[in-house]
Every structure is written in C-alpha cells, then in structure tokens.
N, C-alpha and C positions, 0 to 999 in steps of 0.2 A: 504494500499499499504506500503510494507516494505521500509526500508531506501535504500537499493540497488536498489529496483524497481524505487523508486522515482528518485534516482540519474541517472539511466539508461534512465528513461522517459525525463528528462531534457536534457540529452545528445543528444537523438534522436531528440527532438524538435529543439535544437540548430543546429543540423546537417541539419534538414529540412529547417530552416530559412537561414541558409548560402548557401545551395545548390540553394535556389530560386534566389539569386543574383550572385553566384560565379561560379557555375558548367559550365554555359554556355560560360563564358569567358575561362575557362580551356579547354573545349572541342574545342573551336575555335582555341586555341593555338596549337592543334595537328591536325588541318585541317580535322575533321570528318564532313562529311556532313549531319549527322542525330541528331544535337544537341538537336533539339526540342523533338525527341522521347527520347533521353538520359536524358534530364532535366525532362520530365514527368515520365519516368521510374524510375528515382531515388526517386521522390516523392512518387511514388507507393510503391516502396521497403521500404521506411522509414515508411509508413502507416502500411504496413503488419507487420514490425518489432515491431511497437508500439502495434499492435493487439496481437502479440505473447508473448511479454515480459511484457506488462502492460495490462492484460486482464480485468481490471476494466470497468465497463459500463461507457460510456461518455468520456474515455480517448482520444479517437480519436478525438472527437469534441472539447474538451478542447485544445488539441494540435493544432488543425485547426485554432482556434480563436487567439491563442498565435502567430502562425506563420503569420497570417494576420496582427496582431498588429506590429510584427517585420517588415513585409513588408512596412507597413505605416510609421514606424519610420526610417528605413533604406533607403526605395525607395519611398519617398512621391509622385513621380510622376508616379508610376507604373499605367499602363492602368487598366481600370475596368475588361476587359476579363481576366487578370491575377488573379485578386481576385475571379472571378467566377470560374476559374479552380481550385484554392485552396479549396474553399468551396465545389465544386462538389466532389473532391477527399475525403474531410474529411466527408461530409454527407454520400456518398456512402460507404465509408470504415466503418463508424460506423454502418450502416445498415446491411452490409454483414458480418461483424465480430461481430454482436451483441451477438451471443450465443457462440462465440469463438470455436464452433465445426467445424469439417471438414476443419481445417485451409488451407490446400494446396488446396482444392477445391474452398475455398473462395478466395484465392489468384488469381487462374487462371480466376475466374469470375470477380473479381475486376479490375485486370490490363487492360484487353481490354476495359472494360467499361470506365475507366478513359482516356484512350488513344483515344479512338473513340469520346469521347465528346470533346476533345481537337481538333481533326481533323474536326469534325462537326462544332465546334465554328469558325474555320478560313473559312470554306466554307460558313457557315452562314453570316459571316462578309462581305465576297466578294459579296454574293448575295444582301445582304441589301444596301451595298455601290454602287454597279454598276447595280443592277436589272438583271432580266432574259435576257436583251438584251446583257450583257456581255458574257453569256454563248453561246447565239446565234452567237455573233460575234467570239467567239473562234471557233465554228463549221465552220463558214464561212471563217475564217482565214486558218484553217488547210485544208479545202477542196479546197481553192484557191492555197494553196502551192502544193497540190498533184494533182491539175487539175482535180478534180472529178466533173462530171456533177450534181450528187445529193449530198446533204449535210448529212453528217453522224453526229450522236450525239456524237462526240469526247468529248465534256465537261462532258457528263455523264460517259464516260470511265475513264477519268482523275480524276474526283471527287471520283468515286467508287474505283478506284485504290489506291487513296490516303487514303481513309478511310480504305480499306482492309489491306494496309501496316500497319496501326496503329492497326488494329485488330490482325493481325498475331504477330506483335511485342508485343503486350499486353499479348497474349497467352504465348509467350516465356519468357516475363519478369514476369509474374504471377507464371510460372513454376519454374523459378530461385528463385523467392522470397520465394516460399514455401520450397525450399530446403536450403536456407541460414542458418536458426537456427541449422539444423543438420550438416552443414559443417564447420561452422565458427570456431568451436574449433579445427578442423583439419587444418584450415589455420594459427592458432595462431603462431605456431612455426616459419613458414616462414615470416609472415607479421607483427608481433607485433614489434613496434618501441620503442626505448627509447626516451621518450619525456622529454625535459627540457624546462619549460616555460620561462626560462631566456636566451634562446638561441637566436642568431640572426635569423631574418626571412629568410627562404630559398627563392631560386630565382623561385618563382611561376610566371607564365605569367601574363600579364595585365589582371585584372579581370573586364573588362568593359562589360556591359550588352548591347548588340546590340538591336536596335529597328528593328528586322527582319521583323515584319509585316509592319512597316512603309516603309521599303526599298522595300518590295514586292509590296506595293501599288503604291510607286513612280515609280517603273519600269513599272508597268501596265499603268500608266498615260502617261509616255513618249512613250510607244509602241502604245497607242491609238492615241496620237497626231501625231505620224509619219504616222499612217495608215490613219488619217483623211487628212494630208497633201498629201499623196500618192493619195488618191481619189480625192481631190479637184484639185490637179495640174495635174491629169490624167497621172500619171507616170505608164505605163503599165496597165494591167488590175486591176481595184480596188479589193483588198482583201476583204474589207467590205465597205458598203456604208458610204459616209462621214457624212449623217445625223445621222446614227446610232452610230457612234464614237462620234460625237458632243453631242448627247443626253446622252451617258454614261458618258462623262467627266462632262457635267453640272449637272447630277444627283449626282454624286460622290462629286463634290464641295459644292453642297447644303447640302448633308447629312453630310459631314464632318464638315461644319461650324455649322450646328445645333447640331451635336453631342459635338463638343469641346467647343462651346460657350454657350450651354444651357443645354442639357440632362446630359452630363458627369460631369459638375460642381455641379449641383443639386444632382445627385446620390452619387457623391464622398463626398459631404459635409455631407449627412445623414450617409453614411458608416463610415466616420471618426468619426463622432459624436458618433455613436454606438460603434466603436471600442475604443474610448477613455473611454467610460463607462466600457467596458469589461476590459480595461487596470487597472482601478482602482480596479476592483474586483480581478484580477489576479496578483496584484503588487508583491506579495511574489514570485510567480513563475517566473515573468518576471525578477526581481532582480537575482534570481538564474542563470537563463539563460544567463543573461548578464555577470555573473561572469564566465560562461562556455564558451561564445563565443570566447574569445582569444585562449582558449585551442582547440576549434573546428577548428578555422582557423589555428592554429599550426599544427593539425592533417592533414588537406588538404595540407598545405604547405610541410610538411615532406613526405606525401604520394606521392605527385607529384614528389619530388626530388628522393625519393625511386625508383619510376617507370621509371627514366630517361633512363635506360638501354634497354628499349623496345620502340617499335614504333607503331603508329596507334591504332588499336583496341587491340592489345596485351598490349600496355602501358595503355590504358583504363581500361582493364581487372585486370591488376595488380594494378593500381591506386584505383579502386573502392573496390577491396578486402582489400587492406591495410586500406582504410578508414573505412570500416565495422568492420574489426577486432579491430582497435584501438578505435573506438567509442563505440564498445560494451564491451570493456575490462574495468571493473570498477576499476581495480587496477591502471590503468594509472591516473584516477581521484584522487586517494588517495595519489599519489606521492607528 
C-alpha cells in the first residue's frame, strides 16, 4: 500500500466512523424522512470507495473492525444490532469486492444486500419482540378500520413494501457508488473547500443520535395499550381482541427484560473483549485515525455550512458531494 493509499484509507475509515454517529443527526436537522436509508447508504458508499481506492485483500474487513472499535469507544451504549449491521456490511463488501473486478456491478449487488439486511433486521426484531400475534393484530386493526368482513394480510404487504423500498434504494445507491470515482474529479472545482484546522467550528446542527427503534417500539406499546383498553371498555367495536393485545404486551416485556438484563450484556461483554484485543493489534492505525478525526469533523461542518443555500434533498446532495470531494482530496490532508 503506497503512502497516498494508506492516507486515503485512513480518511475513508475516519469518515465511516464519524458518519456512524453524526450523519443521522445532520439529516434530522433538515427534516428528511429517510435518515435510516441515508445512513446505511452512506456506509455502503464508503465501503465501495475503499474497494476502489484501496484494492488490497482484507482492506474492507480491517476497516470494518476499526469502525466497530471506534463505535465502542465513541458510543459505548450502541445496541448490538448496530454492530451486526456494520459487520454485515464489511463481510459482504469484502466478499463481493474480493477480486476487485466488475466494480460497478459489485456496487449494484452489494448496496441492495446491505440495505435489505437492515430492513429485514428491523422486521425480525419486531417479530421476535411481539411474535406473530403482532402481525395478526395489524391485519385485524386495518380490517377493522376499513370495516372489511374478511381479514386481509396487510402486514405482509407492509413488510414486503418496506423491504422492497430498501431494495430499490439499494440499487440506486449502488449505481451512484459505481459512478462516484469517475465523477469526483469533475466535482472538484465546484465543491473543494479551503480547510483550516485552526478555524472556528461552524454551525452544524445538534448531532444527537436518536434511538429511533426504541421510539418506534414505545409507540407500538402505547397503541397496543390503547387497543386493549378500547376492547376491555367496549368502546365501539373492538379493533383487536383484548386478550391478543395483552398477550403481545406481556411477551414484549418479558423478551425485552431478558434481552437487556441477560443476553445483551453477555454478548456485549464478549464483543467488547474481542474488540479490545483487536484494538491493541491495530493501535497504530487507530492513532492515525484519531489524528484525522478532527479534520473529518471539520469537513462535515464546513460541508454543512457550504450547502446552506439549498433545501431538503438538494441540500443533502450538495452536502454529500462536498464531503466526498474533500475526503478524497489528499492535498487537504497535507496542508
């Protein structure tokens, strides 16, 4: 690996690590409803760029482990599914880009796999937590609202549509990722920034990572409780039987208590122990990335400020292009 390749490799890893905890807050700041897709899509693009610019075998896996280590260091309370997603992206990326041939096709194949895995993980979480009764309750609830005599399998349509949305988005993101290396030089004149590491931090939005899955689960609990009371108090026609709602709530409470107090602490302990061993093996790389992190944060802040003349998706487009140009520009690192 040449000096420039190694430098670029560390910059991409630093960008991946920062995006894991920062990008969601920025997207929330411009009120876009697809932050999960954009978060996952950003990680996919970074993996594709590592495959293109650092074609050595094992580069993606090493980057994945380092990103997981930084996730442990910077966000020690990150849920286990977040680690599962990172490792799935890394392992799948390493396998699909192993020969580094047919780069664009590999991007189009890799992106939907990574995003569909994320969607399936959320659906699986809901199913484990609430059981199949939850999906039956969804069917009964929608059928009750529409006053249908027979119950249609709406939950299958909802889950299928959710997965399909991630698949289509994955195809689009993979196609974009395959085009980036050929286009980034053309973006340079428009989006390259003058970066001064001693400058004052720009006014980026509050970068708080929101527990969206926890919020969604809380909303489901409240809805189920309301449906249970509606059925018990006989307010109109019961949308779902009270015993079904009570069973779902009890099951979810038991599973969450088992997960948070038994399974999750045990798995987290062994995962952190393994990551600490990997940290000692990769200490030189970690030190180099720690040195780059303030510069990476500066790139995000300046890019956010530079895109302020746009709104919504246009701002996101300009913001991401600016990040890519300045992250891939080696000369900025040498200033």
